[in-house]
C-alpha positions in Angstrom: 5.9 -17.1 -17.6 8.0 -18.3 -13.9 8.0 -17.6 -10.7 11.5 -17.6 -9.5 11.6 -21.0 -7.6 13.9 -23.0 -8.6 12.8 -26.6 -9.1 16.8 -28.7 -9.8 20.1 -27.4 -9.9 20.9 -29.2 -13.7 24.7 -30.0 -15.0 25.7 -29.3 -18.8 26.9 -32.2 -20.2 27.9 -30.5 -23.5 28.7 -27.1 -25.3 28.2 -26.7 -29.0 29.2 -23.1 -29.8 28.7 -21.8 -33.4 30.2 -18.2 -32.9 27.5 -16.0 -31.1 24.8 -19.6 -32.1 25.0 -22.7 -29.1 23.3 -25.1 -28.2 23.2 -27.0 -25.0 22.7 -30.0 -23.9 21.5 -30.6 -19.9 21.1 -33.3 -17.9 17.8 -33.4 -15.4 15.8 -35.1 -14.5 12.7 -32.8 -12.4 12.2 -31.2 -15.5 12.2 -33.8 -17.7 9.2 -34.7 -16.3 6.1 -34.9 -18.9 8.9 -32.4 -21.4 7.9 -32.0 -24.9 9.3 -30.4 -28.0 8.8 -26.7 -27.5 8.4 -26.8 -24.0 9.9 -23.3 -22.1 12.6 -24.2 -19.4 14.1 -21.4 -17.4 18.1 -22.4 -17.2 19.7 -19.6 -15.0 17.1 -17.7 -15.4 17.2 -18.0 -19.4 13.5 -19.0 -20.8 15.3 -21.3 -23.3 13.2 -23.3 -25.4 13.8 -27.3 -25.0 14.5 -28.8 -29.1 14.7 -32.1 -27.9 15.1 -35.0 -25.5 16.2 -38.2 -23.9 15.3 -39.9 -20.1 18.5 -37.9 -19.2 19.1 -34.7 -20.6 17.3 -31.4 -23.0 18.5 -29.9 -25.3 18.3 -26.0 -25.9 19.5 -23.3 -28.7 20.9 -20.4 -27.7 20.5 -17.5 -30.6 23.0 -14.5 -30.4 20.5 -11.9 -29.2 20.9 -14.3 -25.5 24.6 -14.9 -26.1 25.3 -11.6 -25.6 23.0 -10.2 -23.2 23.6 -13.3 -21.0 26.4 -15.1 -18.9 25.3 -18.4 -20.8 28.1 -17.2 -22.7 30.1 -18.1 -19.9 29.8 -21.0 -18.5 31.1 -24.5 -19.8 31.3 -28.6 -19.7 30.3 -29.7 -16.4 28.5 -26.3 -15.3 26.1 -26.4 -12.5 22.9 -24.3 -13.7 19.2 -23.2 -12.0 16.4 -24.6 -13.7 12.6 -24.3 -13.4 9.7 -24.9 -15.9 7.3 -22.8 -16.5 4.2 -22.2 -14.0 1.0 -23.7 -14.2 -1.9 -21.5 -13.3 -3.7 -23.1 -10.6 -0.4 -23.4 -9.2 0.9 -22.0 -6.5 2.6 -19.1 -6.8 5.7 -18.5 -4.3 7.9 -16.1 -6.2 6.9 -13.1 -8.7 6.1 -13.0 -12.0 9.4 -13.6 -13.9 9.2 -13.1 -17.8 13.1 -15.1 -18.4 14.2 -12.0 -20.3 16.6 -11.1 -19.2 17.9 -7.0 -19.0 21.6 -7.8 -18.4 24.8 -9.5 -16.3 25.7 -8.0 -13.2 28.8 -8.9 -11.0 29.1 -10.1 -7.3 31.3 -7.8 -5.7 31.4 -9.1 -2.2 30.4 -11.8 0.0 29.3 -12.7 3.3 28.1 -14.0 6.0 25.7 -12.2 8.7 24.4 -14.9 11.0 22.1 -17.5 9.4 22.0 -15.7 5.7 24.9 -14.7 2.8 24.4 -11.3 2.0 25.7 -10.4 -1.9 26.2 -6.7 -3.3 25.7 -6.8 -6.8 26.9 -4.4 -9.6 25.1 -4.2 -12.7 26.6 -4.0 -16.2 24.5 -0.6 -17.0 23.2 2.6 -14.6 20.4 2.8 -16.6 18.3 -0.9 -14.6 18.7 1.2 -11.4 15.5 2.6 -12.4 13.6 -0.6 -11.5 15.4 -1.5 -8.8 14.3 -1.1 -5.6 14.7 -1.4 -1.7 12.3 -4.7 -0.7 11.3 -4.7 -4.2 11.8 -7.9 -6.5 14.5 -8.9 -8.7 15.7 -12.0 -10.0 19.2 -13.6 -10.1 20.1 -16.4 -12.3 16.3 -17.3 -12.4 16.4 -17.0 -8.3 13.3 -14.6 -6.7 14.1 -12.4 -4.7 14.3 -9.0 -2.8 16.7 -6.4 -2.3 17.9 -5.5 0.8 19.8 -2.0 0.1 20.2 -0.1 -3.0 23.0 2.7 -3.5 24.2 4.5 -6.7 26.4 2.0 -8.2 25.5 -1.5 -6.5 22.5 -3.4 -4.8 22.3 -6.0 -2.2 20.2 -9.2 -1.7 20.5 -11.6 1.5 20.1 -15.7 0.9 18.5 -18.4 3.5 20.1 -21.2 3.4 17.6 -22.8 1.8 18.0 -21.3 -1.3 21.5 -21.7 -0.7 20.9 -25.0 -0.7 18.4 -25.0 -3.4 20.2 -23.2 -6.5 23.8 -22.6 -7.7 23.9 -19.3 -5.5 26.4 -20.7 -3.3 28.6 -21.6 -5.9 28.9 -17.9 -6.9 32.0 -16.1 -5.8 33.5 -12.1 -5.9 34.3 -11.6 -9.0 31.2 -14.2 -11.0 28.9 -12.9 -13.0 24.8 -12.9 -12.5 22.2 -12.5 -14.8 19.2 -10.6 -13.5 15.5 -9.6 -14.7 13.9 -6.9 -12.6 10.1 -6.3 -11.7 8.3 -6.5 -15.1 5.3 -4.0 -13.3 8.2 -1.1 -13.4 9.1 -2.0 -17.1 4.9 -1.6 -17.8 3.9 1.4 -15.4 7.1 3.5 -17.2 5.9 2.6 -20.3 2.1 3.7 -20.0 3.7 6.8 -18.7 5.6 8.1 -21.1 3.8 6.0 -24.4 2.7 7.9 -26.9 0.1 7.9 -29.8 2.2 7.8 -32.9 -1.0 9.9 -34.7 -1.3 12.2 -32.0 3.0 13.0 -30.6 1.4 16.3 -28.9 -0.5 13.4 -26.9 0.6 12.2 -23.2 -0.4 8.8 -22.3 -3.9 10.1 -19.4 -2.2 7.6 -16.9 0.6 9.7 -14.1 1.8 9.1 -11.0 -0.8 11.0 -10.1 -3.6 8.5 -11.2 -2.0 5.9 -10.2 -1.6 7.0 -6.3 -5.0 7.7 -6.1 -6.1 3.9 -7.1 -4.1 2.6 -4.9 -1.6 1.2 -7.7 1.3 3.0 -6.1 
């Protein structure tokens, strides 16, 4: 589990591709503190496992499913990447609940300045993802916890403060670039519970309804 607060920007030292599988070696500093084999590290928002490390870098395996569903397949030697270690119990929760399980990719359709902020408009690669995107809700872009500003039928926008631009790779992104998207986990679980049917009784609906959630202060 992650928070979407990027700890540092790493650099891709090596990319070894074998079909749709990859081994990445990433140069880093902060995320190496106390690292152990098997630790989870979010790379551009993708939860990956450290399989080797030294004083200046760590290695991760990328399986075909991750290759197909994220922008990891598009990064090249020398690319800068957002890094975050798994959250610690007892630490400050500065972002929102992030799993590192990417729902899909999006394309940056526009970028413009608005006083001290930079506003990005992003078009997801499939429309089904919009059922989890709401105005003022949370979304993760390349591992960064952000707030949705506006949503229409084909795009959504986010507004980025100078600190976030300075501490992440989002300032490197231009119109046409592809980013990883992870929507808020709460919406997915609520949708599943509302639509779930017991295997033994296909005609029985879940007792969890929108009216029940509203009455009890969940929505």
